Each structure stands twice: as structure tokens, then as C-alpha cells.
N, C-alpha and C positions, 0 to 999 in steps of 0.2 A: 504494500500500500504506500502510495506517495503522499507526502505532506509538505505543502509548499506555502511559505509565507509571502504575502505581497504587501509592500509598503506603498501607501498612496503618495502621489506627488503633491507638491504645494498647489493649492487652489482647487482641491477636489470638489469643493462646493460651488464652483463656478456655474452660473445659470446657463442653460443651453440658449443659443441664439434663435432657435426656431422650434416649432412643434415637431412631434414625431413624424418621420418621413413616411410617405405612402408605401406600405409593404410591397406593392406591385412595381415600384420603381426599380430600374436596373441598378444593381449595386456598383460601387466604384471598386474595381479589383485592385488588390495589393499584389505586387510582383511576387510570384512564387506561391501564391495562395489560391486554393480552390474555393469556389463559392459554396457555402453551406447554408441551408435554410435553418434558422432558429425559430422555433415556436415558443413564445414566451407566455406562460400561463399565470395569471394573477392569483393571489391568495384571497383570504376573506377580506371583505369590505373594499377591496381594490378593483380596478378595471384596467383596460388596456392603457389608459392614460398614464399609469405609473411607470410604464416602460419607455416613455417618449425619449428620454436622454440615452438610455441603454440602446434602444433601436438605432438611434443616430450614430452612436459610437460603433456598433456592429456593422452598420452599413458603410461607415468610413473605412473599416477593415476589409470591406469587400463582400460582405455576406448579405443574404436576404433575410428579412424578418417578417414573421406573421404574429400578430397579437390578436387577442380575442377579449370580448366582454362576456364573462360567464353569466348564466342566469341565477346568480347568487341570491337574488331577491325573489325568486320563484319558489313558493313553499312546496311545490310538487317535484322540484328537481333534486336529483341525487348526484353523487360523484360520477356515476355512469353517464348521467345526462351531460355533466360537464365535459367528460371525455369525448362524448359524441360531438359536442360543439367544436372542440379542437380538431377532431378528425375531419369534420365537414369543412372547416376553414382551410385544411390542408389538401382538400380534394383537388385533383388536377396537378399537384406537385409531385413530379416523378422522383425527386430527391428523397433520401432517407433523412429526415430532419433530426436535429438535436433538440430535444424537448426540455425546456427549463421550467420547473415548477417552484413558485415562491410560497413559502409558509404553508397554509392549508392546502395549496395545490399539490403538495407532495402526496396527498391521498388520491389525486387525479392522474398524475403523469404516468404511473406504471400501468394504469388501465388503457391509456392511449397506445402503449406498446403491445397490447394484446389485440388491438384493432387494425394496426397497420405497421409496416416496417419502420423502425426508428433506429437511427445511428447510435444515439446515446441519450440517457436520461440524466439530467442534472437537477439535483435537489438543492435549492437555494434557501438557506435558513428554514428548512422545510420539515414538516412532519413526514414520517415514514409509516405506512400502514402495517397492520398485522393482518394477514389474510384471514378472511371469514369473520373478523371482529368488527363491531361498530366503533366509531370514534369514542363514544361514551364508555364502552368497555375498555378501550385502549387507555383512556385516562386513568383507569384503575390499575391496569397492568403496568403502565409507564408513569407512575406518579411524579417523576422528576422531568417529564417531557416539557411542560410549560410552566413558566412562572405565573402564579395565580393572580398577580396584581391587576392584570388586564380586566378581570371580571368586574373590578370596582369602577371601571370607566364605562361600563355598558349599562344600557337600560334593561328592564325586564322584557322578555319576549312579548310581542303584541299578539293579537288574535290570529294572525297568520304565521306566528312562529318566527317573526323577524326581530333581530336585535341590532341596535345601533350604538355607536360611540356617542356619549353625551358629555364626558369629561375631556375637554380638548387639551388641557394641560397634561393629563395622564396619557392621552394618546400621543402627544409630542414626546414625552419621556420614554414611552415604550416602543413606539413605532419609528420615530424619527429623531432619536437623541443626538445623532451626529450630523443632522441637516441644519442649515441656517434657519433662523426664525421665519423668514418669509417663505422659504420652500416648505417648511413644516406646516405653516398656517394654510398655505394653498392646498397642500395634500389633504389635510384634515377636512377642509371644506368639500373635498371631492369624494370622501369616503361614502360607501353605499351600505345599506342594510344587508345583513347576512341571515339567510334562512337557516333554521336549526334542523330541518328535515334530514339533510345528508348525515348528520351526526348520529342518527339512530338507525341507519340502514347498514347492514353488514357489508364489509368490503367483499366484493365479488371475486377477488383473486383467490385462487387455491394455492398458488406459488407465485413468486416474482418472475417476471419475464426474463428470458436469457438475453438481456440487453446490457451492455457495459454501462456503468453509472459513475457519476462523480457527485460528491457532496461538498458544497461550499458552506462553511460555517463562519459566522462573524463573531469575533471573540468577545464583543461587548453586547451581544444580543440580549435584550431584556424580555423577550417573549418566548422564544424557543431556546431552551437551556443548552448552551454550547457543549457542556460536558455530556449531556444526553446525545446530542448530535454526533459528537466524535465516537461515542460508543456504538450507536446503532449503524453509523456509516460502515463500520467494520463488521460488527456482529450480524446485522440483519441484511446488509446490502453487499458487503465485500467491495465497497466503492473506493475509488480514489478520493482522498480527502485534501481539500484546499482550504487554507485559512486566510481570511481577510480581517483587517482591523475593523472596528466600528460596530454599528448597531444593526437593526433588523431590516433596513431598506437601502442596501448599497446601490440599487439602481438609481436612487436619487442622490445619495451623498457622494458616491465615487463611481459613476458609470464607466469612466474610461478604464479604471482598474478592473472592474467586473467584466467589461468587454474583453480585456486582455486575457483574463482567466478563461472565459468561454472560447475565445479564439484558440487557446492552447488545447481545447477539447477536440478540435477538428482532427 
């Protein structure tokens, strides 16, 4: 197993000059580099918007990027539904993509690899499922998986089983601790409700797909416990382990560093 540390350059919080590039745009090739499709899958409360800077950085390296908005506010949707959305977004793409799942999307990305060929699965500060278990059951099996403070920042589930962030300061501390204040505030305003339905549906995997995997852990993550991440990356996935400094959302705080790590996965 490899373990690589990446130091961020000065100015890693620099704001991007433009919005996320159109995924259908032709990438700008880098000499000696083959074009790879990266499918970026957001975690709970987030949407395709969170990958705007990362997508631009990957395209600058010569890659193609596909992002999706998952139906996370649909009380009937499950993690299998989420996987189907990503597969549909990749229809017509002959490449075997690298699928990147952030946070809760770690419970979706291995399902994608059971539906279509995938070059590699990347777990980014992500949960890793236990086959045939619900997420609720997994929290009991893996009590150190999540820091529980985030629950204090959420409202109670509404009649449709949706939960939202209501404590903006706690959201900043947990999700965006190493982002500058303006970036964190903008991101918090864009957070979406998350349905609780997928949490009570058993993971439909019997075994993990035979797809190479990488786990990217951020050493100061305050939502997904880095010690848990390091352990399950080896014991559950047999994944390559890459360590970045910083908190839970490196696609906002250090997109160039994260893009460099993903580029190395090709």
C-alpha cells in the first residue's frame, strides 16, 4: 500500500476565475498524458457545484469531467438510485472513467462499478460501505467512523425525511474549516437537504467490485474520522492511501493539489 503526503502550495484558497467548465468541452491535453474521464460524485447536502474548481483544474491537466446532481432531496431515492444517475450521465462515454466519491458518496461509487466498467474508484474523505448492511447498522458497527458533532448542526427530519444544516457556524467548522470565510459562506448557502431514506436501505453489494481503488484522507477532517479512514482503506478496500492536509472539502480549499493526486491515479 502506498502512502503519499502532498503539501499544498501558497495560495491554495485562491478563488477560481470562472465557473465550472462544461463537461462536454474538449479538454486541453498535457504533453504525454492520456485523456481520462473523471466522474465526480457529491456527498450529502452537496451538488455538482462543489466540484467547479476541481473540474477546472482537471480539465487544465487534460482530462474530461462529468459531474452530477444526485436526487438527495428525493425521499424515495436510494444509493442504487444515485448510482443509476451517475451511470446515465456516463452513457455514451466509451472510456472507463475514474469515479470519485466524496463523503457519503463512498456508499454510491462501488455500486457504479457493478453497473459499468470503471478504471478506478477513488474514495475522497468518504464512507466505505459494509455489504448487505444499512448505513444505520454501519454506524453501530463502525462507531468511530464519524465525529458526532455534525448532528448538532442539523434540524430534525421533516415529514419527508429531509434534514438540513441550520447551524452555519458549525457547518463552517466541520465542512469547510480550511476554506476562507467567503468561500465557506457561499458553500453553506448552497447546501441542499438530504433525505434519510438511503440510510435505512441495505447496501446491495455482496462483495466489493474487483476494481482498483484509492482512498484520499484529509488529516484534519472533522466529519469522517481520519484514523477510521486509514484503517478501512487497508482492511476493507486494500486501497492505495493518499494523505492531504486540511479538512473535509479539499475540492474547495486546495483543488489544484487534489487534481494532482487524481491525475496520478490515471
